[in-house]
N, C-alpha and C positions, 0 to 999 in steps of 0.2 A: 644750711637753709632748709626750711620745712615749708613746702607748698601744700596748703590744705586743699588737695585736689586728688584726682585719681593718679596712681603711679603711671608713668609713661609706659605705654604698651600693655597696660593691664586694665581690666574692667573693675578692679577692686579699689575701694577707697582706703587711703592711708590714715587710719584713725588712731588717736591716742587712747590710752586705757580709760574708758568711761568711768569704771568703778573707782579707780584711784583719783581721777580728777574731781569727781563729785564730792569726795571727802573734804576738799578744801575750797570748792568753788563758792564765790560770793554771788548772791542773788542780785542782779543789776537792774531787773525790771520790777515794777510794782504790780500787784494784782489790781487790775483796772476794774471799775464798776461795770456791772451789767444792769441796765435800767430800762424800764418800759418807757417808750416815748408816747405819752398821752396825746401829744399834738399830732404826730404822724398816724398813730393807731386810729384816731378819731375819723380819719379820712378813708379808711380801708376796712374791709370786712374781716380783718385778721389783726392780731397784735404784732407790733413791731418793737423789738428789743435792740438796744444799742450797746455794743461792747466798746467802751470808750478808751481805746488805746491811744487816742490823741492826747491824753493827759500824761503819758509816759514822760519822764524827765527830758530826754532828748527830743521829744515831740512826736514820736511815731512808734509803731509796733516793732521797728527794726531792732530795738534794744533787746527784745526777747531772744532772737536768734544770734545776733552778733555778740550780745553780752554773754550768752551761754558759751559760744565758741571761745571768746577771749578768756573767760574764766577758766575753762577747761585747760587751755594751753598755758595760761599763767601758772596753774597748779602743777603742770608738768615740768616747766622750765623757768628758772628764776631769771635768766638772761633774755627772755623773750621780748621782741619788739614787733609791732603789728604794722602791716602794709595793707592799705585798703584802697578801693576805687569806688567812686560814687558820684551820682549826679546831685547828691545832697544828703539824704536821710541816712543811708547806710554809712557814709563817711562820718556823719555827725554822731551816730550811735557808736562807731568804732572809736572816735575821739573821746567820747564820754567814758566808754569802757576802759580805755587806756588810762584816762585821768583817774578814775576810781581805783584801778588796779595798780597805779603807779608805774605804768609801762609806756615807752615811747610809741607814737603812732605817726605814720606818714601816709597821707591820703592823696591820691591822684584823682583829679576831677576834670570833666570836659569843660571847654570854654563857655558853654551855655550856663554854667553854674553861677548864680547871682553872688555878688560880693558879700551880701549879708550872710549867706550860708558859709562862705569861706571864713568870714570873721567869727561866726559861731564855732566852727571847728578849731580855729586858732585860739579861741577863748578857753578851750580845753587843752591848750598847749600842743596841739597837733601841728605837724609840718604839712603844708598843703602845696601841691604842685599842679598847675594847669597843663593838661596834655590832651590833644585831640579835640574834635568837635562833638563827639557823641560818647556815651558811656563805654561802649565796647573798645574804643580807641584808648580811653583813659585806663581801662582794665589791662590792655596789652602793655601799656607803659608800666603799670604796677607790677605785672608779672616779670617783665624784663628787669626792673629795679630789684625785685626780690631775688631773682636768679643771680644778680651781680653782687649781692650783699649778704654775706653769711649772717645768720642769726635772725633773719626776717621771717615772719609768719604771714603768709598771704591770706587775709580774711576776705574771702569772696562775699559779695553782697547777698547772694542767694543760693549758690550751688555747693552745698556741703551738708552731709547728714547732721552735723552738730547744729547748723543753722535751722534745719527743719525741726529737729528735736526741741530747740529753744522756742520756736514759733508754735509748736504743738501745745505748749502750756496754755494757750488761749482757749483751746477746746476743753482742757481739764477744768479751767475756771468756769466756763459756761456750763459744763456738765454738773459741777458742784452747785452753782448758783441757781440753776433751773430745777434743782432737786430731782434730777433725772427725767424731768418732763421733756419729752422729745420735741425738738424744733421742727417746724415744717420745712425749713431750709436755712442754710448758713450762706450769707452773701459776702464775698470778698472781691477786691480788685486784683488784677494780675498784671505784673510787669514781667520779670524774669521767671517768676513762679515759686519763690521761696515761701511766701505766706500760704499759697495754695498747697504746697507740699507739707507745710506745717499742719494745716487743717486735715489733710489726708492722714498724716502720721497720728494726729490726735484721735480722729474718728476710729482708726484701726484698733485703738486700745479698748473701745467700748462696743461689744458685739451688737447691742441693741441700737446703736447709732451709726453703724458702719454704712448703712444705705441712706442716711440723711442726705437730701439733695444739696449739692454745693453749687451755688450760682456764681460763676466766674465772670466778672465784669471787666470789659476793656473799652477803649475808645477807638473810633475810626482813626487810623494813622498811628496807633500803638497797639496793634492787635496780633502779636506773634503767636499767642495761644490759639486764637480762632483759626489763623492760617495754618498752624501746625496740625490742629485736629482735622481740618478739612483735607490736608495733604497726607495725613498719616505719618508725618515725619517732621523734623525740625525744618522750619522755613526761615530764612534770613530776610528781614524786611529791608528794602532799599534805603529807608530813612524813617525817622520819627517826625511825623507832621502834626501831631496832636498837641494841644495846650497842656495835656497831662504829662509833663516831662518826667515825672517820677515813675511813670510806667514805661520809660524809654529804653527798654532792652530790645535789641534788634532780633534776638532769638529767644525762644522759650527753653527752659532747662529740659534736657532730654528725659530726665526722670519723670517729669509730669506726664509726658506722653506714654511712658511705660506703665505708670500707675493708673492712668485715666480709666481703663476698662474695669478696674476693680471698684469704682465708685460711681455714684449717680452724679456725674459732672455735667453741668449745663452751662454752655458758653454763650454770652450775649455781648453785643457791642452797642454803644451809644455815641452820640455826637458831642463835640466840644460844647456846643450850645446847651445841650441837655445837662452836661456835667456842671457847667458854670451856673446854670439855673438851680440845680440841686444844691450846690454849695451855698448859694444865696438864700435859698429857702431854709436850709439847715441852720445857717447863721441867725436867721429870723426866729426860727422855732426854738433853738437851744443855745443861742449866744456863743457858739463855737465857730471859729474860722478854721477851715481845713483846706488842704491842697486840692487842686482839680483831680488828682489821682484818686483821692478819697471820694470825690464827687461821683466817680464811676460807680462805686458801691451804693452811694445814696440814691443814684438814679434808678436803682431797682424799685424803689418805692415812690420817689418823687415823679418819676416818668412812667409809672404803671407797668414796669416790666413784669412784676409778679402777676398782675391781672392777665397780661398777655399770655404768660405761660400756663395759667389756669384755663384760659379760653382755648388754647391750643391742645389741651389735654396732657401737657407735659407735667404739670402739677395738678393735684386734685382740685376740683371746683370749690370744695369747702375745706379750707386748711384747718387742721385740728390743733396745731401747735403754733408757737410764735415764729415769725421770721426774724432771724438774728443778723444784724448788720455789723460787720467788723469795721468799726470806725478807725481806720488805720492812722489818720492824722496827717502829719507832715509839717515840717518847720518852715518851709519856703512859702510863706503866706503874705509877705510884705508887698504891697502894691497891687494886690489882686483887686478886681473890680467890685468884689463883695466884701472886702476886708474893712 
């Protein structure tokens, strides 16, 4: 068994050989478009650019990190099979990755996962088991299953350096497409912290971008980052009470709190009502339907979070570069009030 996690009793990560794996890894994500939103920009005194990861084949940014991890491990071992836990999008990305790589996938999901998401995973020939009422409980079941079955690789939805390295490609693409024009801020939503760590990893590669503000958006009731930053340590939420279920990690990845002082990290929360309104307006403006989790990101411009940060002096009054929104997407959009 190989658990893609820290060795027991050690602070070190158990990593495969990156150089060897990259020789054979298949690229599982597509380079998504970075486009200026004329509709949103016209309402603000700054330009708004959209990084459209909602058009990734499994429906979200998750395929960047999970696809990278699965590709690396498949290059290391021909007998590999993947075990994942997910409220939806991470499991769907793992299912797609396994399907493309020709490797078995077993996904553990909480009872809140819609049947439509389970069917999508099964459509990629994944085995799906419902366990627990929240993601953390499903993850515990996935770990136990992996420990009891030799040959399984536990692909955590967000807590592994290979995941962060895969997600960091979003920054590489933005850097290339902006022609090195420095953004005023990069906005992303935060659940467990995988995408945020990917942004941090990517910015670290470019000295002229290292201090670009990262605006980390959460919802009330799914705010483990905000709580962790305030406490200065990982805080476990008692429950997820937000409509943005894809942000539903009870704890933030500890690595986020370790790296936070190295970056210009700005944490903000919005309400479920603001998230749903932002998703509705985005669908009207751009004909894309995204999950409420993505609506947390969109709320930065649709609910004037950027203007508030400028008024508070946290961001400059006059933004010289574009605000880049990471439109993370999400496949669980059936039945939403704006779909």
